[in-house]
C-alpha positions in Angstrom: 41.9 37.3 -3.2 38.6 36.7 -1.3 37.7 33.1 -0.5 34.2 33.8 -1.6 32.5 35.0 -4.7 29.2 36.9 -4.6 26.5 36.1 -7.2 22.9 37.0 -7.8 20.3 34.3 -8.4 20.2 35.5 -12.0 24.0 34.9 -12.2 23.5 31.4 -10.8 20.9 30.5 -13.4 22.8 32.1 -16.2 26.1 30.4 -15.3 24.5 27.0 -14.9 22.7 27.5 -18.3 25.9 28.5 -20.1 27.9 25.5 -18.7 25.2 22.9 -19.6 24.6 24.3 -23.1 28.3 24.4 -23.8 28.4 20.7 -23.1 25.5 19.9 -25.4 22.7 19.5 -22.9 19.3 20.2 -24.6 17.5 23.4 -24.0 14.7 21.8 -22.0 17.0 19.6 -19.9 19.2 22.7 -19.3 16.3 24.9 -18.2 15.0 22.3 -15.7 18.4 21.7 -14.2 19.2 25.4 -14.0 15.9 26.0 -12.2 16.7 23.2 -9.7 20.3 24.5 -9.0 19.1 28.1 -8.6 16.3 27.1 -6.2 18.8 25.2 -4.1 21.1 28.3 -3.9 18.1 30.5 -3.3 17.2 28.4 -0.2 20.9 28.2 1.0 21.0 24.5 0.2 24.7 24.6 -0.7 25.2 20.8 -1.1 22.7 20.7 -4.0 23.3 24.0 -5.7 26.2 25.0 -7.9 28.3 22.5 -6.1 26.5 19.8 -8.1 27.1 21.3 -11.6 30.5 19.7 -12.2 28.9 16.3 -11.5 26.2 17.0 -14.1 28.9 17.8 -16.6 30.9 14.7 -15.8 28.0 12.5 -16.6 27.5 14.3 -19.9 31.2 14.1 -20.8 31.4 10.4 -19.9 28.3 9.6 -22.0 26.5 8.1 -19.1 23.5 10.5 -19.5 21.5 11.1 -22.6 21.6 14.9 -22.4 19.0 15.3 -25.1 16.5 12.8 -23.6 12.8 13.6 -24.0 10.9 11.9 -21.1 7.8 9.8 -21.9 4.6 9.9 -19.8 2.6 6.7 -19.4 -0.7 6.0 -17.7 -0.4 2.9 -15.7 -3.7 3.1 -13.7 -6.3 5.7 -12.7 -4.1 6.8 -9.9 -0.6 6.0 -11.2 1.5 8.0 -13.7 4.9 6.8 -14.9 7.5 9.0 -16.4 10.3 7.3 -18.2 13.3 9.6 -18.1 14.9 7.9 -21.1 18.3 8.0 -19.3 18.3 11.8 -19.0 18.4 13.9 -15.9 15.5 13.8 -13.5 14.4 17.5 -13.2 12.7 17.5 -16.6 11.0 14.2 -16.0 9.7 15.4 -12.7 8.5 18.6 -14.2 6.6 16.8 -16.9 4.9 14.4 -14.4 3.8 17.1 -11.9 0.6 18.3 -13.6 -0.7 14.8 -14.4 0.0 13.8 -10.8 -1.9 16.8 -9.4 -4.9 16.1 -11.7 -5.0 12.4 -10.7 -4.7 13.2 -7.0 -7.6 15.5 -7.2 -9.6 13.0 -9.2 -8.8 9.9 -7.2 -8.0 11.4 -3.8 -4.5 9.8 -3.9 -2.1 9.3 -6.8 1.4 8.2 -7.4 4.1 9.3 -9.8 6.8 6.7 -10.7 10.0 8.1 -12.2 12.2 5.5 -13.9 15.5 5.6 -15.9 16.4 9.1 -14.6 19.6 10.5 -13.1 18.7 12.2 -9.8 21.3 14.7 -8.4 19.2 17.2 -6.5 17.6 17.8 -3.1 14.2 16.1 -2.7 12.1 19.0 -1.3 11.6 20.5 -4.8 9.6 17.4 -5.7 7.0 17.9 -2.9 6.8 21.6 -2.2 5.0 22.5 -5.5 2.4 19.8 -4.8 1.7 21.3 -1.4 1.4 24.7 -3.1 -1.4 23.0 -5.1 -3.1 22.1 -1.8 -1.9 18.5 -1.7 0.0 16.5 1.0 2.9 14.8 -0.6 5.8 12.3 -0.1 8.8 11.6 -2.2 11.4 8.7 -2.0 14.6 8.2 -4.0 17.5 5.8 -3.7 21.0 6.4 -4.9 24.4 4.7 -4.9 25.5 2.3 -2.1 27.0 4.7 0.4 25.4 3.6 3.7 26.0 0.4 5.8 23.0 -1.4 7.2 22.7 -1.2 11.0 25.4 -3.4 12.4 27.2 -3.7 9.1 30.4 -2.2 7.9 30.1 -2.1 4.1 28.0 0.3 1.9 24.7 -1.2 0.7 21.9 1.4 0.9 21.8 4.8 -0.6 21.5 7.9 1.5 17.9 7.4 0.5 16.1 10.7 1.4 12.5 11.0 2.3 10.6 14.3 1.7 7.2 15.3 3.0 5.1 18.5 2.3 1.9 19.7 4.0 -0.2 22.6 2.5 -0.9 25.6 4.7 -3.2 28.6 4.3 -1.5 32.0 4.4 1.9 30.4 4.9 4.4 28.5 2.7 4.0 24.8 2.9 5.6 22.8 5.7 8.3 20.7 4.1 11.0 18.4 5.3 13.7 16.6 3.3 16.1 14.4 5.1 18.4 11.6 4.3 17.9 8.3 6.1 21.7 8.3 6.7 23.1 10.5 9.4 24.1 13.0 6.8 23.7 13.7 3.1 26.6 12.6 0.9 27.1 16.2 -0.3 27.6 17.4 3.3 30.6 15.0 3.7 32.0 16.2 0.4 31.7 19.8 1.5 33.5 19.0 4.8 36.3 17.5 2.7 36.5 20.5 0.4 36.6 22.9 3.4 39.0 20.8 5.4 36.6 20.3 8.3 36.2 17.2 10.4 32.9 15.3 10.5 30.7 15.0 13.5 30.9 11.7 15.4 28.4 9.1 14.2 28.3 10.1 10.5 30.6 7.5 9.1 33.0 4.6 9.5 36.2 4.0 7.6 37.1 1.0 5.4 38.2 -0.8 8.5 34.8 -0.5 10.0 35.9 1.9 12.7 34.3 5.3 13.4 35.9 8.2 11.7 35.6 12.0 11.6 37.9 12.3 8.6 35.9 13.1 5.4 38.3 11.3 3.1 38.3 8.2 5.2 34.5 8.4 5.4 34.1 8.6 1.7 36.3 5.6 1.3 34.3 3.7 3.9 30.6 3.8 4.6 28.1 6.3 5.9 25.9 5.4 8.8 22.1 5.4 9.1 20.7 7.9 11.6 19.4 6.3 14.8 20.9 2.9 14.0 18.3 0.3 13.2 15.5 3.0 12.9 17.2 4.9 10.1 18.3 1.6 8.5 14.7 0.4 8.4 13.6 3.6 6.7 16.4 3.3 4.2 15.3 -0.3 3.4 11.8 1.0 2.9 13.0 3.6 0.4 15.0 0.9 -1.5 11.7 -1.0 -1.9 9.6 2.0 -2.9 12.0 3.7 -5.3 13.5 0.4 -6.6 11.4 -2.7 -6.5 7.9 -1.0 -6.5 8.5 1.2 -9.5 10.5 -1.4 -11.4 13.9 0.2 -11.2 17.3 -0.6 -9.5 18.4 -0.8 -5.9 21.3 1.3 -4.8 23.8 -1.5 -4.9 22.7 -2.3 -8.5 23.0 1.4 -9.5 26.6 1.3 -8.1 27.5 -1.9 -9.9 26.5 -0.6 -13.3 27.9 3.0 -12.8 30.9 4.1 -14.8 32.5 5.9 -11.8 32.5 9.3 -13.5 31.5 11.1 -10.3 28.0 12.0 -11.6 24.6 11.1 -10.4 23.1 7.5 -10.2 20.4 6.4 -12.6 17.4 4.9 -10.9 13.8 5.4 -9.8 11.7 7.7 -7.6 8.3 7.5 -6.1 6.1 10.5 -5.3 2.7 10.2 -3.6 0.2 13.0 -3.6 -2.9 13.1 -1.4 -5.9 15.5 -1.7 -6.9 16.3 1.9 -10.4 17.3 0.8 -11.0 13.7 -0.4 -9.9 12.2 3.0 -12.9 13.4 5.1 -16.7 13.2 4.7 -18.4 15.8 2.6 -18.9 19.1 4.3 -16.0 18.7 6.7 -13.1 19.5 4.5 -12.5 23.0 5.8 -11.1 22.0 9.2 -8.1 19.9 8.2 -5.6 22.7 7.6 -6.8 24.6 10.6 -6.3 21.6 12.8 -2.7 21.3 11.5 -2.1 24.9 12.4 -3.2 24.2 16.0 -0.4 21.5 16.1 2.2 23.9 14.6 1.3 26.5 17.2 1.9 24.0 20.0 5.3 23.2 18.6 6.3 26.8 18.3 5.0 27.6 21.7 8.1 25.9 23.2 11.3 28.0 23.3 14.0 26.9 20.9 11.7 25.2 18.4 11.0 25.9 14.7 9.1 24.2 12.0 10.9 22.2 9.2 11.8 24.4 6.2 11.7 27.7 8.2 15.4 28.3 7.6 15.0 27.7 3.9 12.1 30.2 3.8 14.1 32.8 5.6 17.0 32.3 3.1 14.4 32.6 0.3 13.4 36.1 1.5 17.0 37.2 1.8 18.8 35.8 -1.3 16.8 37.5 -4.1 18.2 40.9 -3.0 21.4 39.9 -1.2 22.5 37.2 -3.5 24.6 34.2 -2.6 28.2 33.3 -2.1 30.3 30.4 -3.2 33.9 29.5 -2.7 36.3 31.1 -5.2 37.7 27.7 -6.0 34.2 26.5 -7.1 33.6 29.6 -9.1 36.9 29.1 -10.9 36.0 25.5 -11.6 32.6 26.5 -13.0 34.2 29.2 -15.3 36.6 26.6 -16.6 33.7 24.2 -17.5 32.3 26.8 -19.9 35.6 26.7 -21.9 35.8 23.0 -21.9 32.4 22.5 -23.6 31.8 21.8 -27.2 28.4 23.3 -28.2 
Protein backbone atom coordinates (compact mmCIF):
# COMPACT_ATOMS: atom_id res chain seq x y z
CA UNK A 1 0.00 0.00 0.00
CA UNK A 2 1.24 3.49 -0.84
CA UNK A 3 2.12 5.76 2.07
CA UNK A 4 0.31 8.63 0.33
CA UNK A 5 -3.19 9.18 -1.02
CA UNK A 6 -3.77 11.59 -3.90
CA UNK A 7 -6.76 13.92 -3.78
CA UNK A 8 -8.14 16.77 -5.83
CA UNK A 9 -9.02 20.04 -4.16
CA UNK A 10 -12.67 19.18 -4.80
CA UNK A 11 -12.08 15.92 -2.91
CA UNK A 12 -10.59 17.85 -0.01
CA UNK A 13 -13.58 20.18 0.21
CA UNK A 14 -16.06 17.37 -0.20
CA UNK A 15 -14.47 15.10 2.39
CA UNK A 16 -14.22 17.90 4.94
CA UNK A 17 -17.84 18.82 4.31
CA UNK A 18 -19.09 15.26 4.71
CA UNK A 19 -17.21 14.78 7.96
CA UNK A 20 -18.42 17.98 9.57
CA UNK A 21 -22.03 17.57 8.48
CA UNK A 22 -21.99 13.99 9.76
CA UNK A 23 -21.11 15.36 13.18
CA UNK A 24 -23.89 17.95 13.21
CA UNK A 25 -21.94 21.07 12.28
CA UNK A 26 -24.24 23.64 10.67
CA UNK A 27 -24.18 24.19 6.92
CA UNK A 28 -22.71 27.68 7.25
CA UNK A 29 -20.05 26.71 9.79
CA UNK A 30 -19.19 23.67 7.65
CA UNK A 31 -18.87 25.68 4.45
CA UNK A 32 -16.54 28.23 6.04
CA UNK A 33 -14.33 25.56 7.64
CA UNK A 34 -14.19 23.46 4.45
CA UNK A 35 -13.08 26.55 2.50
CA UNK A 36 -10.36 27.23 5.05
CA UNK A 37 -9.09 23.64 5.05
CA UNK A 38 -9.14 23.44 1.24
CA UNK A 39 -7.25 26.71 0.87
CA UNK A 40 -4.55 25.44 3.21
CA UNK A 41 -4.14 22.25 1.17
CA UNK A 42 -4.22 24.27 -2.06
CA UNK A 43 -1.27 26.31 -0.82
CA UNK A 44 0.61 23.26 0.54
CA UNK A 45 0.09 24.40 4.13
CA UNK A 46 -0.12 20.84 5.46
CA UNK A 47 -0.12 21.68 9.15
CA UNK A 48 -3.42 23.58 8.77
CA UNK A 49 -5.24 21.53 6.13
CA UNK A 50 -6.88 18.11 6.48
CA UNK A 51 -4.50 17.43 9.36
CA UNK A 52 -6.73 19.75 11.44
CA UNK A 53 -10.07 18.13 10.68
CA UNK A 54 -9.92 15.51 13.46
CA UNK A 55 -9.36 18.36 15.92
CA UNK A 56 -12.45 20.18 14.69
CA UNK A 57 -14.44 16.98 15.19
CA UNK A 58 -13.06 16.38 18.69
CA UNK A 59 -14.30 19.79 19.77
CA UNK A 60 -17.76 19.02 18.43
CA UNK A 61 -17.93 15.58 20.03
CA UNK A 62 -16.79 16.92 23.40
CA UNK A 63 -19.39 19.67 23.31
CA UNK A 64 -16.79 22.40 23.71
CA UNK A 65 -17.85 24.18 20.51
CA UNK A 66 -21.33 25.32 19.55
CA UNK A 67 -21.30 23.85 16.06
CA UNK A 68 -24.52 25.68 15.11
CA UNK A 69 -23.41 29.11 16.36
CA UNK A 70 -24.49 32.17 14.39
CA UNK A 71 -21.92 34.96 14.94
CA UNK A 72 -23.17 38.43 15.90
CA UNK A 73 -21.73 41.65 14.44
CA UNK A 74 -21.53 44.74 16.65
CA UNK A 75 -20.47 48.31 15.89
CA UNK A 76 -18.21 49.52 18.68
CA UNK A 77 -16.88 52.72 17.09
CA UNK A 78 -16.65 54.32 13.62
CA UNK A 79 -13.47 52.33 12.99
CA UNK A 80 -14.07 49.26 15.13
CA UNK A 81 -16.21 46.20 14.37
CA UNK A 82 -16.67 43.31 16.77
CA UNK A 83 -17.85 39.85 15.82
CA UNK A 84 -18.94 37.61 18.67
CA UNK A 85 -18.36 34.03 17.52
CA UNK A 86 -20.92 32.76 20.05
CA UNK A 87 -18.56 29.88 20.94
CA UNK A 88 -18.46 28.51 17.40
CA UNK A 89 -15.51 28.11 15.06
CA UNK A 90 -13.73 31.22 13.81
CA UNK A 91 -13.90 30.86 9.97
CA UNK A 92 -17.55 31.94 9.77
CA UNK A 93 -17.06 34.80 12.23
CA UNK A 94 -14.09 36.04 10.22
CA UNK A 95 -16.01 35.74 6.98
CA UNK A 96 -18.91 37.79 8.37
CA UNK A 97 -16.64 40.53 9.66
CA UNK A 98 -14.59 40.99 6.49
CA UNK A 99 -16.93 43.19 4.41
CA UNK A 100 -17.73 45.60 7.28
CA UNK A 101 -14.00 45.86 8.03
CA UNK A 102 -13.20 46.74 4.42
CA UNK A 103 -15.96 49.37 4.35
CA UNK A 104 -14.77 50.95 7.60
CA UNK A 105 -11.13 50.99 6.53
CA UNK A 106 -12.03 52.79 3.32
CA UNK A 107 -14.24 55.21 5.20
CA UNK A 108 -11.95 55.93 8.14
CA UNK A 109 -8.55 55.18 6.63
CA UNK A 110 -7.87 52.54 9.28
CA UNK A 111 -10.20 50.10 11.02
CA UNK A 112 -10.08 47.14 13.37
CA UNK A 113 -12.02 43.90 13.57
CA UNK A 114 -12.18 42.25 16.99
CA UNK A 115 -13.20 38.59 17.05
CA UNK A 116 -14.24 37.20 20.43
CA UNK A 117 -15.56 33.89 21.74
CA UNK A 118 -14.38 31.92 18.70
CA UNK A 119 -12.31 28.76 18.30
CA UNK A 120 -9.37 29.42 15.97
CA UNK A 121 -7.63 26.39 14.43
CA UNK A 122 -6.32 27.63 11.09
CA UNK A 123 -3.41 29.46 9.52
CA UNK A 124 -3.50 33.25 9.87
CA UNK A 125 -2.75 34.32 6.30
CA UNK A 126 -6.37 33.66 5.14
CA UNK A 127 -7.42 36.51 7.43
CA UNK A 128 -5.25 39.14 5.75
CA UNK A 129 -4.82 38.05 2.13
CA UNK A 130 -8.44 38.87 1.11
CA UNK A 131 -8.03 42.35 2.61
CA UNK A 132 -4.93 42.99 0.50
CA UNK A 133 -6.88 41.78 -2.54
CA UNK A 134 -9.24 44.68 -1.73
CA UNK A 135 -6.29 47.08 -1.85
CA UNK A 136 -5.72 47.31 1.90
CA UNK A 137 -2.67 46.67 4.04
CA UNK A 138 -3.57 44.38 6.92
CA UNK A 139 -2.33 42.82 10.15
CA UNK A 140 -3.75 39.92 12.16
CA UNK A 141 -2.94 38.66 15.64
CA UNK A 142 -4.30 35.63 17.52
CA UNK A 143 -3.30 33.87 20.71
CA UNK A 144 -3.83 30.19 21.52
CA UNK A 145 -3.06 27.70 24.32
CA UNK A 146 0.01 28.05 26.54
CA UNK A 147 2.68 26.24 24.57
CA UNK A 148 5.66 28.62 24.63
CA UNK A 149 7.96 29.49 27.50
CA UNK A 150 8.90 33.15 27.96
CA UNK A 151 12.53 33.91 27.18
CA UNK A 152 14.64 32.51 30.00
CA UNK A 153 11.71 30.47 31.35
CA UNK A 154 11.04 26.74 31.26
CA UNK A 155 7.24 26.48 31.52
CA UNK A 156 4.59 27.14 28.85
CA UNK A 157 2.90 30.54 29.18
CA UNK A 158 2.39 32.19 25.79
CA UNK A 159 0.68 30.72 22.78
CA UNK A 160 2.52 30.24 19.51
CA UNK A 161 0.84 33.60 18.85
CA UNK A 162 1.21 34.12 15.10
CA UNK A 163 1.35 37.47 13.34
CA UNK A 164 0.22 37.90 9.76
CA UNK A 165 0.73 40.86 7.42
CA UNK A 166 -0.46 41.51 3.87
CA UNK A 167 0.43 44.25 1.38
CA UNK A 168 -1.53 44.88 -1.84
CA UNK A 169 0.25 44.73 -5.19
CA UNK A 170 -0.73 45.71 -8.71
CA UNK A 171 -0.51 42.91 -11.28
CA UNK A 172 0.74 40.49 -8.61
CA UNK A 173 -0.88 38.54 -5.79
CA UNK A 174 -0.52 40.30 -2.43
CA UNK A 175 2.65 40.00 -0.43
CA UNK A 176 1.69 38.01 2.67
CA UNK A 177 3.55 36.55 5.59
CA UNK A 178 2.22 34.48 8.46
CA UNK A 179 4.61 33.41 11.17
CA UNK A 180 4.45 32.14 14.70
CA UNK A 181 6.30 34.12 17.34
CA UNK A 182 7.57 30.73 18.52
CA UNK A 183 10.42 29.02 16.69
CA UNK A 184 7.84 26.75 15.03
CA UNK A 185 4.11 26.30 14.74
CA UNK A 186 2.55 23.69 17.02
CA UNK A 187 1.32 21.74 14.02
CA UNK A 188 4.86 21.42 12.68
CA UNK A 189 5.94 19.60 15.84
CA UNK A 190 2.86 17.37 15.65
CA UNK A 191 3.67 16.49 12.04
CA UNK A 192 7.27 15.67 13.01
CA UNK A 193 5.86 13.34 15.68
CA UNK A 194 3.49 11.71 13.20
CA UNK A 195 6.25 11.20 10.66
CA UNK A 196 8.87 10.04 13.17
CA UNK A 197 11.27 12.89 12.45
CA UNK A 198 13.47 14.76 14.95
CA UNK A 199 13.00 18.47 15.52
CA UNK A 200 15.60 21.09 14.62
CA UNK A 201 17.64 22.39 17.51
CA UNK A 202 16.16 25.44 19.20
CA UNK A 203 12.49 24.59 18.74
CA UNK A 204 11.67 23.24 22.17
CA UNK A 205 12.68 22.11 25.63
CA UNK A 206 11.47 19.09 27.58
CA UNK A 207 9.66 19.08 30.94
CA UNK A 208 13.09 19.17 32.60
CA UNK A 209 13.87 22.48 30.89
CA UNK A 210 16.61 20.97 28.75
CA UNK A 211 16.75 21.35 24.94
CA UNK A 212 15.21 18.48 22.99
CA UNK A 213 14.81 17.35 19.41
CA UNK A 214 12.26 14.65 20.30
CA UNK A 215 8.76 15.74 19.26
CA UNK A 216 6.99 13.81 22.02
CA UNK A 217 9.25 15.29 24.69
CA UNK A 218 8.77 18.74 23.16
CA UNK A 219 4.99 18.46 23.25
CA UNK A 220 5.20 17.51 26.92
CA UNK A 221 7.57 20.40 27.62
CA UNK A 222 7.54 23.86 26.10
CA UNK A 223 8.18 25.45 22.75
CA UNK A 224 10.66 28.29 22.50
CA UNK A 225 10.18 31.80 21.09
CA UNK A 226 12.20 32.58 17.98
CA UNK A 227 15.15 34.84 18.60
CA UNK A 228 14.94 34.55 22.36
CA UNK A 229 13.78 37.80 23.95
CA UNK A 230 12.81 39.30 20.58
CA UNK A 231 10.28 36.62 19.74
CA UNK A 232 9.06 36.54 23.34
CA UNK A 233 8.40 40.29 23.24
CA UNK A 234 6.31 39.89 20.10
CA UNK A 235 4.43 37.00 21.68
CA UNK A 236 3.67 39.18 24.69
CA UNK A 237 2.39 41.88 22.33
CA UNK A 238 0.02 39.38 20.69
CA UNK A 239 -1.31 38.31 24.09
CA UNK A 240 -2.20 41.93 24.79
CA UNK A 241 -3.72 42.68 21.38
CA UNK A 242 -5.72 39.45 20.96
CA UNK A 243 -6.51 39.07 24.65
CA UNK A 244 -6.69 42.16 26.83
CA UNK A 245 -7.40 44.68 24.05
CA UNK A 246 -10.40 42.86 22.57
CA UNK A 247 -11.69 41.69 25.95
CA UNK A 248 -10.92 38.01 25.61
CA UNK A 249 -8.63 35.50 27.32
CA UNK A 250 -4.88 35.14 27.46
CA UNK A 251 -3.34 31.86 26.33
CA UNK A 252 -2.81 30.63 29.89
CA UNK A 253 -6.49 31.34 30.64
CA UNK A 254 -7.61 29.49 27.52
CA UNK A 255 -5.51 26.53 28.66
CA UNK A 256 -6.93 26.60 32.18
CA UNK A 257 -10.53 26.42 31.02
CA UNK A 258 -10.00 23.95 28.16
CA UNK A 259 -11.45 20.45 28.41
CA UNK A 260 -8.32 18.83 26.90
CA UNK A 261 -10.21 17.33 23.95
CA UNK A 262 -7.37 18.09 21.55
CA UNK A 263 -9.39 20.67 19.64
CA UNK A 264 -8.78 24.40 19.16
CA UNK A 265 -8.70 27.05 21.90
CA UNK A 266 -11.42 29.63 22.32
CA UNK A 267 -10.25 33.20 22.44
CA UNK A 268 -9.87 36.47 20.61
CA UNK A 269 -8.29 37.83 17.47
CA UNK A 270 -7.48 41.34 16.26
CA UNK A 271 -7.33 42.33 12.59
CA UNK A 272 -6.28 45.81 11.49
CA UNK A 273 -6.90 47.07 7.93
CA UNK A 274 -5.37 50.25 6.48
CA UNK A 275 -6.32 52.01 3.26
CA UNK A 276 -3.05 53.21 1.68
CA UNK A 277 -4.86 55.88 -0.31
CA UNK A 278 -5.90 57.57 2.95
CA UNK A 279 -2.35 57.70 4.31
CA UNK A 280 -0.93 60.33 1.94
CA UNK A 281 -1.96 63.78 0.81
CA UNK A 282 -4.56 64.08 -1.94
CA UNK A 283 -3.15 63.54 -5.40
CA UNK A 284 -0.19 61.44 -4.24
CA UNK A 285 -1.93 58.10 -3.76
CA UNK A 286 -0.76 56.48 -6.97
CA UNK A 287 2.90 56.15 -5.97
CA UNK A 288 2.69 53.98 -2.87
CA UNK A 289 2.37 50.58 -4.45
CA UNK A 290 4.97 51.44 -7.08
CA UNK A 291 7.41 52.44 -4.33
CA UNK A 292 6.83 49.08 -2.67
CA UNK A 293 7.62 47.30 -5.93
CA UNK A 294 10.98 49.11 -6.04
CA UNK A 295 11.79 47.62 -2.65
CA UNK A 296 10.68 44.14 -3.71
CA UNK A 297 12.88 44.39 -6.79
CA UNK A 298 15.89 45.20 -4.62
CA UNK A 299 15.19 42.14 -2.48
CA UNK A 300 14.86 39.83 -5.47
CA UNK A 301 17.97 41.27 -7.11
CA UNK A 302 20.05 39.27 -4.64
CA UNK A 303 20.65 35.62 -5.45
CA UNK A 304 18.84 33.16 -3.22
CA UNK A 305 16.06 35.51 -2.11
CA UNK A 306 12.32 35.32 -2.50
CA UNK A 307 9.36 37.26 -1.23
CA UNK A 308 7.15 35.91 1.55
CA UNK A 309 4.25 33.81 0.20
CA UNK A 310 6.00 33.03 -3.11
CA UNK A 311 6.08 29.30 -2.33
CA UNK A 312 2.40 29.30 -1.44
CA UNK A 313 1.54 30.99 -4.71
CA UNK A 314 3.62 28.48 -6.63
CA UNK A 315 1.70 25.66 -4.96
CA UNK A 316 -1.56 27.46 -5.76
CA UNK A 317 -0.75 27.27 -9.44
CA UNK A 318 0.10 23.59 -9.24
CA UNK A 319 -2.50 21.98 -6.99
CA UNK A 320 -5.70 22.77 -8.92
CA UNK A 321 -4.55 20.42 -11.69
CA UNK A 322 -2.09 18.11 -9.91
CA UNK A 323 -4.04 17.77 -6.69
CA UNK A 324 -2.51 17.14 -3.27
CA UNK A 325 -1.32 14.15 -1.27
CA UNK A 326 -1.87 13.21 2.35
CA UNK A 327 -0.56 10.24 4.38
CA UNK A 328 -2.64 7.10 4.04
CA UNK A 329 -3.00 6.97 7.81
CA UNK A 330 -4.60 10.41 7.84
CA UNK A 331 -6.91 9.51 4.96
CA UNK A 332 -8.05 6.39 6.84
CA UNK A 333 -8.70 8.45 9.97
CA UNK A 334 -10.78 10.94 7.99
CA UNK A 335 -12.81 8.20 6.35
CA UNK A 336 -13.54 6.69 9.76
CA UNK A 337 -14.78 10.07 11.03
CA UNK A 338 -17.60 10.01 8.48
CA UNK A 339 -18.88 6.75 9.94
CA UNK A 340 -18.67 7.89 13.54
CA UNK A 341 -20.88 10.92 12.95
CA UNK A 342 -24.55 11.22 13.84
CA UNK A 343 -26.21 13.60 11.35
